[in-house]
DOSEKOL-840917 format. One record per residue (C-alpha): residue in one letter; y, z, x. Coordinates in steps of 0.2 Angstrom, whole numbers, plus 2048, in hexadecimal, padded with zeros to 3 digits. Example, Ala and Ser with C-alpha at 12.3 -4.5 7.8 and 13.67 -1.06 7.14 Angstrom:
! residues 2
A7EA82783E S7FB824844 
END
This chain:
! residues 75
M84483D811 T83483380D P82983181C K82681E820 I81381F820 C806815816 E804822809 T816820803 C81780D805 R8178027F5 Y80B7F67FE W7FD803801 S7F08007F3 E7E88107ED R7DF8057E0 V7D57FC7EE A7D080B7F8 F7C18157FF C7BC825807 E7AE827813 G7A6838815 G7B484180B G7C3839812 P7D0834817 L7D582780A N7D5815811 A7DF80A806 L7E37F7807 C7F37F180E L7FB7E4802 S80A7E080D R80B7CE813 S8177D3821 S80C7E2827 P8017E0836 Q7F47EA82B N7F57DD81D S7E47DC814 R7DD7EA81F Y7D97FC81A T7E4809821 T7E581C820 G7F5824818 G7FC82A828 Y7FD818830 T80F811831 C816800834 D8277F6833 A8227EE822 W8237FF819 A82C7FF808 K83180E7FE N8258117EF T8338147E3 C82C8087D6 G81A80C7D9 A80E8027E3 V80E7EF7E1 D7FD7EF7D9 D8027FC7CC P8037F47BB S80C8037B3 F81D7FE7BA E8237F07AF G82F7E37B6 T8287E47C7 D81F7D67CF P80D7DC7D3 Y80B7CF7E1 E81C7D27EA G8177D27FC G8057D47F7 L7F67CA7F9 T7F47B87F2 L7E67B97E6 
END
């Protein structure tokens, strides 16, 4: 079973991320329904907006046929 943490969520953007002092990775949450929307979270954080990362992250251009802004930030 996949743990329902940010690291495995399709709305956790590793493309917009940073590490301070060697870790942990803090990545931007792109889910409109998450309380962490537009905030940086660590991979171990969890919330009710979690969505399985089967098709990759919402900002991953390598998955054709997926909406890159589904539930994400309005740019």
